C-alpha positions in Angstrom: 0.0 0.0 0.0 1.1 3.6 -0.6 2.9 5.1 2.4 2.6 1.8 4.3 5.2 0.5 6.7 7.8 -2.1 6.1 6.6 -5.7 5.4 8.3 -8.7 6.8 10.7 -8.9 3.8 11.3 -5.2 4.2 12.3 -5.7 7.9 14.7 -8.4 6.8 16.3 -6.1 4.3 16.5 -3.2 6.8 18.7 -5.3 9.1 20.6 -7.3 6.5 24.0 -5.8 7.4 25.2 -7.3 10.6 27.2 -5.7 13.3 28.1 -2.0 13.9 27.8 0.4 11.0 31.4 0.9 9.8 32.2 4.2 8.1 33.7 3.2 4.8 34.6 5.6 2.1 33.7 4.7 -1.5 36.7 4.0 -3.7 38.4 7.1 -5.2 37.6 6.0 -8.7 33.9 6.6 -8.2 33.0 9.9 -9.9 30.0 12.1 -10.5 29.4 12.4 -14.3 26.6 12.9 -16.6 26.0 12.7 -20.3 24.8 16.3 -20.3 24.8 19.2 -17.9 21.9 19.0 -15.5 19.8 22.2 -15.2 19.6 24.2 -12.0 17.5 22.6 -9.2 14.0 23.8 -8.7 13.2 26.4 -6.1 10.1 26.4 -4.0 8.8 26.3 -0.5 9.3 23.0 1.4 5.6 23.0 2.3 5.0 21.8 -1.3 6.8 18.5 -0.5 3.7 16.8 0.9 1.6 17.3 -2.3 4.6 16.4 -4.5 5.2 13.2 -2.5 1.5 12.3 -2.7 1.5 12.8 -6.5 4.7 10.7 -7.0 3.5 7.9 -4.8 0.0 7.7 -6.2 0.2 4.5 -8.3 3.2 2.9 -6.6 2.8 -0.3 -4.6 5.2 0.7 -1.8 6.8 3.9 -0.6 9.3 2.9 2.0 9.9 3.7 4.8 6.6 5.6 5.4 7.1 9.3 5.0 10.7 9.0 3.7 10.0 10.4 0.2 8.3 13.5 1.6 11.3 14.1 4.0 13.7 13.7 1.1 11.8 16.3 -0.9 11.7 18.8 2.0 15.5 18.4 2.5 16.2 18.9 -1.2 14.1 22.1 -1.3 15.9 23.4 1.8 19.3 22.7 0.3 18.2 24.0 -3.2 19.3 20.8 -4.9 17.9 18.0 -7.1 17.0 14.6 -5.7 19.1 11.9 -7.4 16.6 9.2 -8.4 18.1 5.9 -9.4 17.0 3.0 -11.7 19.3 0.1 -12.4 18.7 -2.0 -15.5 20.8 -5.0 -16.6 21.0 -5.1 -20.4 20.2 -8.8 -20.8 18.1 -8.0 -23.8 18.4 -5.2 -26.4 14.8 -3.8 -26.4 12.5 -2.0 -24.0 8.9 -3.1 -23.8 5.8 -1.6 -22.1 6.7 -3.4 -18.9 9.8 -1.3 -18.6 7.8 1.8 -19.4 5.9 1.6 -16.1 9.0 2.4 -14.1 10.5 4.7 -16.7 7.3 6.8 -16.7 7.6 7.2 -12.9 11.2 8.4 -13.4 9.9 10.9 -15.9 7.5 12.2 -13.3 10.4 12.9 -11.0 12.2 14.6 -13.9 9.2 16.8 -14.6 9.2 17.8 -11.0 12.8 19.0 -11.5 14.8 16.1 -10.2 17.7 14.2 -11.8 17.4 10.6 -12.9 20.5 8.4 -12.7 20.0 5.5 -15.2 22.5 2.8 -14.3 23.3 0.4 -17.1 24.2 -2.8 -15.2 27.0 -3.9 -17.6 28.8 -5.5 -14.6 25.8 -7.0 -12.7 24.6 -8.4 -16.0 27.5 -10.8 -15.8 26.1 -12.0 -12.5 22.4 -12.2 -13.3 19.6 -10.9 -11.1 18.2 -13.9 -9.2 14.9 -12.0 -8.4 12.0 -14.3 -9.3 14.3 -16.9 -10.8 14.3 -20.7 -10.1 17.6 -21.4 -11.8 20.9 -19.5 -12.4 20.7 -17.1 -15.3 23.1 -17.8 -18.2 26.1 -15.4 -18.4 26.3 -13.1 -21.4 29.3 -12.2 -23.4 30.7 -8.6 -22.8 30.1 -7.8 -26.5 26.4 -8.7 -26.3 26.0 -6.7 -23.1 27.6 -3.6 -24.7 25.3 -3.9 -27.8 22.2 -4.3 -25.6 23.2 -1.4 -23.4 23.5 1.0 -26.3 20.1 0.0 -27.7 18.4 0.0 -24.3 19.8 3.5 -23.4 18.6 5.1 -26.7 15.1 3.5 -26.3 14.8 4.7 -22.8 14.9 8.3 -24.1 11.6 7.7 -25.8 10.3 8.2 -22.2 13.0 10.0 -20.2 14.2 13.6 -20.6 17.7 13.4 -22.0 18.6 16.7 -20.3 17.8 15.4 -16.8 19.3 12.0 -17.2 22.7 10.9 -16.0 23.7 7.6 -17.5 26.3 5.5 -15.7 27.7 2.0 -16.1 28.2 0.1 -12.9 31.5 -1.4 -14.2 32.9 2.1 -13.3 32.9 1.1 -9.6 32.1 -2.6 -9.3 35.3 -3.6 -11.1 36.9 -2.9 -7.8 40.1 -4.2 -6.1 39.6 -7.5 -4.1 40.3 -5.6 -0.8 37.3 -3.3 -1.4 35.1 -6.2 -2.3 36.0 -8.1 0.8 35.4 -4.9 2.9 31.9 -4.7 1.4 31.1 -8.4 1.8 32.1 -8.6 5.5 29.1 -6.5 6.4 26.6 -9.0 5.0 25.6 -12.3 6.5 24.5 -15.3 4.3 21.6 -16.0 6.7 20.1 -12.6 6.0 20.5 -12.8 2.2 18.9 -16.3 2.3 15.7 -14.7 3.8 14.8 -13.7 0.2 11.7 -15.6 -0.8 13.1 -16.9 -4.0 16.3 -18.2 -2.3 14.2 -19.8 0.4 12.0 -21.6 -2.2 15.0 -22.9 -4.1 16.6 -24.2 -1.0 13.4 -26.0 0.0 13.1 -27.5 -3.5 16.7 -28.6 -3.5 17.7 -26.3 -6.3 21.3 -24.9 -6.3 22.1 -21.2 -5.6 25.3 -19.8 -7.0 27.6 -17.7 -4.9 27.3 -15.1 -7.7 23.6 -14.9 -7.1 24.2 -14.2 -3.4 26.5 -11.4 -4.4 24.0 -9.7 -6.7 21.9 -7.9 -4.1 25.0 -6.6 -2.4 26.5 -5.2 -5.6 23.1 -3.6 -6.5 23.1 -1.9 -3.1 26.6 -0.6 -3.7 25.4 1.1 -6.9 23.4 3.3 -4.6 26.5 4.2 -2.7 28.5 5.0 -5.8 25.9 7.5 -7.3 24.7 8.8 -3.9 21.1 7.8 -4.5 18.3 9.7 -2.7 15.5 7.5 -4.2 15.5 4.2 -5.9 12.8 2.7 -8.1 12.0 -0.8 -9.2 9.3 -3.4 -9.7 7.7 -5.1 -6.7 10.1 -8.1 -7.2 13.0 -5.8 -6.5 11.8 -4.6 -3.0 14.4 -6.8 -1.1 17.3 -5.5 -3.2 16.1 -1.8 -3.0 15.8 -1.9 0.8 19.2 -3.6 1.1 20.6 -0.6 -0.8 19.5 1.6 2.2 21.6 -0.5 4.6 24.7 -0.6 2.3 24.5 3.2 2.1 24.4 3.6 5.9 27.4 1.3 6.2 29.3 3.7 3.9 28.2 6.7 6.0 25.5 8.0 3.6 21.9 8.9 4.3 19.7 5.9 3.2 17.6 6.2 0.0 13.8 6.1 0.0 12.3 3.2 -2.1 9.4 3.2 -4.5 8.2 0.0 -6.0 6.0 -0.1 -9.1 3.5 -2.7 -10.2 4.6 -5.4 -12.7 2.7 -5.0 -15.9 1.0 -8.3 -17.0 1.8 -9.4 -20.6 -0.5 -9.8 -23.5 -1.6 -13.2 -22.0 -3.0 -11.3 -19.0 -1.3 -13.6 -16.6 2.5 -13.7 -16.6 4.7 -10.6 -16.4 5.5 -8.9 -19.8 8.7 -10.5 -21.1 10.3 -10.8 -24.5 11.3 -14.3 -23.8 7.7 -15.3 -23.1 6.5 -13.6 -26.4 3.8 -11.7 -24.5 5.3 -8.2 -25.0 4.8 -5.0 -26.9 8.2 -3.3 -27.7 8.4 0.5 -27.7 10.0 0.4 -31.2 7.4 -2.1 -32.6 5.9 -0.6 -35.8 2.6 1.2 -35.2 0.5 -1.4 -36.9 2.1 -4.2 -35.0 1.9 -2.4 -31.7 -1.8 -1.7 -32.3 -2.5 -5.3 -33.3 -0.7 -6.7 -30.3 -2.7 -4.5 -27.9 -6.0 -5.5 -29.5 -5.2 -9.1 -28.3 -5.1 -7.9 -24.7 -7.6 -9.6 -22.4 -10.4 -7.3 -21.1 -9.5 -8.3 -17.5 -6.2 -6.3 -17.5 -7.3 -3.2 -19.5 -7.8 -1.1 -16.4 -4.2 -1.8 -15.4 -2.9 -0.7 -18.8 -5.0 2.5 -18.7 -3.7 3.3 -15.2 0.0 2.5 -15.6 0.6 3.5 -19.3 -2.0 6.2 -20.1 -2.4 7.5 -16.5 -6.2 7.4 -17.0 -9.1 5.5 -15.4 -10.9 3.0 -17.6 -14.5 4.2 -18.3 -16.6 1.2 -17.4 -19.5 2.5 -19.5 -17.6 2.1 -22.7 -17.8 -1.3 -24.5 -14.6 -3.3 -24.0 -13.8 -3.4 -27.7 -14.0 0.3 -28.0 -12.0 0.9 -24.8 -9.3 -1.4 -26.2 -9.2 0.5 -29.4 -8.8 3.8 -27.5 -6.1 2.2 -25.4 -4.2 1.0 -28.5 -4.5 4.4 -30.2 -3.3 6.2 -27.2 -0.2 4.0 -26.7 0.7 4.1 -30.4 0.3 7.9 -30.4 2.6 8.1 -27.5 5.5 6.4 -29.2 4.9 7.3 -32.8 3.3 10.8 -32.7 -0.2 12.2 -32.8 -2.3 10.5 -35.5 -0.2 7.4 -35.7 -2.8 5.5 -33.6 -5.6 6.3 -36.0 -3.5 5.2 -39.0 -2.6 2.0 -37.2 -6.3 1.4 -36.5 -7.1 1.7 -40.2 -4.3 -0.7 -41.0 -5.7 -3.2 -38.4 -9.2 -3.0 -39.8 -8.0 -3.5 -43.4 -6.2 -6.7 -42.4 -8.5 -8.1 -39.8 -11.9 -6.9 -40.8 -11.7 -6.6 -44.5 -9.1 -9.4 -44.8 -6.9 -7.4 -47.1 -3.1 -7.0 -47.0 -1.7 -3.7 -45.8 -1.7 -0.9 -48.3 2.1 -0.5 -47.9 4.1 -3.7 -47.9 7.7 -4.3 -47.2 9.3 -6.2 -50.1 11.7 -9.1 -49.8 13.9 -10.3 -52.6 14.3 -14.1 -52.7 17.9 -15.1 -52.5 19.4 -17.3 -55.2 20.9 -19.4 -52.4 17.3 -20.6 -51.5 16.6 -21.8 -55.1 16.9 -25.3 -56.5 15.6 -26.2 -60.0 13.4 -23.2 -60.1 11.8 -23.8 -56.7 12.3 -21.8 -53.5 12.8 -23.5 -50.1 10.0 -21.9 -48.1 11.5 -22.3 -44.5 14.7 -20.4 -45.8 12.6 -17.7 -47.5 10.4 -17.2 -44.4 13.4 -17.2 -42.1 15.2 -14.5 -44.1 12.1 -12.4 -44.8 10.7 -12.3 -41.3 13.8 -12.6 -39.2 12.9 -15.9 -37.5 14.7 -19.3 -37.3 14.1 -21.9 -40.0 12.7 -24.3 -37.3 10.2 -21.6 -36.3 9.3 -21.1 -40.0 8.6 -24.9 -40.3 6.5 -24.8 -37.1 4.4 -21.9 -38.6 4.0 -23.8 -41.8 2.9 -27.0 -40.0 0.3 -25.1 -37.9 -1.2 -23.4 -40.9 0.2 -20.0 -39.9 1.6 -19.1 -43.3 -0.5 -17.7 -46.1 0.3 -16.9 -49.7 -2.1 -14.5 -51.3 -4.5 -15.1 -48.4 -4.5 -18.9 -48.8 -3.0 -21.1 -46.1 0.0 -23.1 -47.3 0.3 -26.9 -46.9 2.9 -27.5 -44.2 4.2 -30.6 -46.1 5.0 -28.6 -49.2 8.3 -26.9 -48.3 9.4 -26.0 -51.9 7.3 -23.8 -54.3 7.9 -22.6 -57.8 9.6 -19.3 -58.0 7.0 -18.1 -60.6 4.2 -18.6 -58.0 6.1 -16.6 -55.4 7.2 -13.7 -57.5 5.0 -10.6 -56.7 2.9 -12.6 -54.2 2.0 -11.5 -50.6 3.4 -13.8 -48.0 1.8 -13.6 -44.5 3.1 -15.2 -41.3 0.8 -15.1 -38.3 -1.9 -12.4 -38.2 0.2 -9.2 -38.6 3.3 -9.9 -40.6 3.3 -9.4 -44.4 6.0 -9.3 -47.2 5.7 -8.9 -50.9 8.1 -11.4 -52.5 10.3 -10.5 -55.5 12.6 -12.7 -57.5 16.3 -11.7 -57.5 18.0 -10.1 -60.4 
């Protein structure tokens, strides 16, 4: 609940650092930097802190400890400075989806109130893997993949965040620390306290292994707060233990503890599991307008009110028929990421394809490679794989399930090779929303 007290797991995180609070200075290599100069802090009476805190907390699940955010806002106004509001994201995938937008939008609200967002790209912690909500150890990523993902993720985040008030950091700046500094940090933490995490407890009871790297993860995330001198940290509800641990790590290093805001986890397009690219139930912020609209039209009615609240910051009008409310939701989200009017155009595209059963007016063309031709026939799994950016095994699966159409007619899953003459100029459709016009090569 908003403004509520610490839960049992919160109490565990509050006292996770054992023993007296040692005063430890951060390593000299930690620096304050930003990608752009941050404007002057806002001025205003501290009496406004209560209403500002109420607004910022309004759709959060937890604001911990109770009253801490209002106190931070009062202190910042008295000192004529910005709050430093932190979000850490491990670049384990390249793209941002609407689930990420929930937290990014809250960060934008802090920016609009005059504060500074510190976006931490977890290029170091991505090598460890966040164990939150996991039943097995996450696979390690190669540094090159982490770097590629980080660049893409950062740029996509600016579709929501104000570039001018965003400080971007990589936690390899401070976590690639000497062994002596790491041991000094770890000596403050007991294994028993870390094991109080619900997911660790469940895995222990189920006899599933827990890596030492996973035990290290919450501690390193807490140290991020020390390195950037965080005033407020945001995250999903699954991150509450880690965020509260950051408060204790800060106090160990002689810093005022951050306040914590947790945001709801957006359900995916299936209406049940959290939105995730790996689960295929996601809407990416860079999805083309027509694809974005079509995906949102598949959303179950039961979660529409959540999408309205968290993404459009509006209440769902219960008097509006669900199908019309869903169209309005889809138009609003498409407009947000592609500009005013893009939603209406995407809706027309959707109706043409799904109501009139016609291909889109504008089709991306794909030239059939000579490498996929044998005796005047094209190998369909190879053509589909190349045209739509999916694997050949996925192409075969789609063919076998009747999910591939040529000129509106479903293709036989057993017929994997078709005459080039039949394909040249034809419209190939995979699933409900993906189309290509095929052309023979020169």
